[in-house]
C-alpha positions as CSV (number, residue, x, y, z in Angstrom):
1,M,20.7,44.8,-87.2
2,A,17.6,45.9,-85.2
3,R,16.6,49.5,-84.8
4,K,17.4,50.9,-81.5
5,Y,14.6,53.6,-81.7
6,S,11.3,53.0,-83.4
7,K,10.2,55.2,-86.2
8,S,7.3,56.7,-84.3
9,A,9.8,57.7,-81.4
10,G,11.8,59.5,-84.0
11,K,8.5,61.2,-85.1
12,D,8.0,62.3,-81.5
13,V,11.4,63.8,-81.4
14,K,11.0,65.6,-84.7
15,K,7.7,67.3,-83.3
16,A,9.6,68.5,-80.0
17,V,12.4,69.8,-82.0
18,K,10.0,71.7,-84.4
19,K,8.2,73.1,-81.4
20,Q,11.5,74.1,-79.9
21,K,12.4,76.0,-83.0
22,K,9.1,77.8,-82.9
23,G,9.7,78.8,-79.2
24,K,6.5,76.8,-78.0
25,L,8.3,73.8,-76.3
26,K,8.2,74.1,-72.4
27,S,10.1,72.2,-70.0
28,G,9.1,70.9,-66.6
29,K,6.0,69.4,-65.2
30,G,2.9,70.9,-66.9
31,G,5.3,73.2,-69.0
32,K,6.0,75.3,-66.0
33,G,9.7,75.3,-66.3
34,G,10.0,77.9,-69.0
35,T,10.7,77.6,-72.7
36,V,13.4,75.2,-73.9
37,K,16.4,77.0,-75.5
38,S,18.8,74.1,-76.4
39,R,18.4,71.5,-78.9
40,K,19.6,68.6,-76.9
41,Q,17.0,69.5,-74.2
42,A,14.2,69.3,-77.0
43,I,15.5,65.9,-78.0
44,A,15.5,64.7,-74.5
45,I,11.9,65.9,-73.9
46,G,10.9,64.0,-77.3
47,L,12.5,60.9,-76.0
48,S,10.9,61.0,-72.7
49,E,7.4,61.5,-74.3
50,A,8.0,58.6,-76.4
51,R,9.1,56.5,-73.5
52,K,5.8,57.5,-71.8
53,K,3.5,56.5,-74.6
54,G,5.4,53.0,-74.5
55,K,7.4,53.2,-77.8
56,K,10.8,51.4,-78.5
57,V,13.4,53.6,-77.0
58,P,16.5,52.6,-75.1
59,K,16.7,53.0,-71.4
60,K,18.1,56.2,-70.0
61,K,21.6,56.0,-68.9
62,K,22.1,56.7,-65.3
63,G,24.1,59.8,-65.0
64,G,26.4,59.3,-61.9
65,S,28.9,61.8,-60.7
66,K,32.3,61.5,-62.2
67,K,35.4,60.6,-60.2
68,K,37.1,63.5,-58.9
69,K,40.9,63.7,-58.8
70,S,42.5,64.7,-55.5
71,G,43.5,68.1,-55.0
72,R,46.7,67.2,-53.5
73,K,50.2,67.3,-55.3
74,K,52.9,65.0,-54.7
75,K,55.9,66.3,-52.8
76,S,59.2,65.5,-54.3
């Protein structure tokens, strides 16, 4: 079975997580959003950097809003 992510994309993620652990990873455009606290966010930044470089990374899942249940209760 073929790889979903290239090895070099994995290296980019690894670098981002290392930076996050050291407290050097910044979020936002130009690193103006502040330091990254969560591991998930560090992984996402690593993957987006790999995408920008044109490495083999699956497309982003479009995060739509979840269906809400109506707040009404049935009268019986």
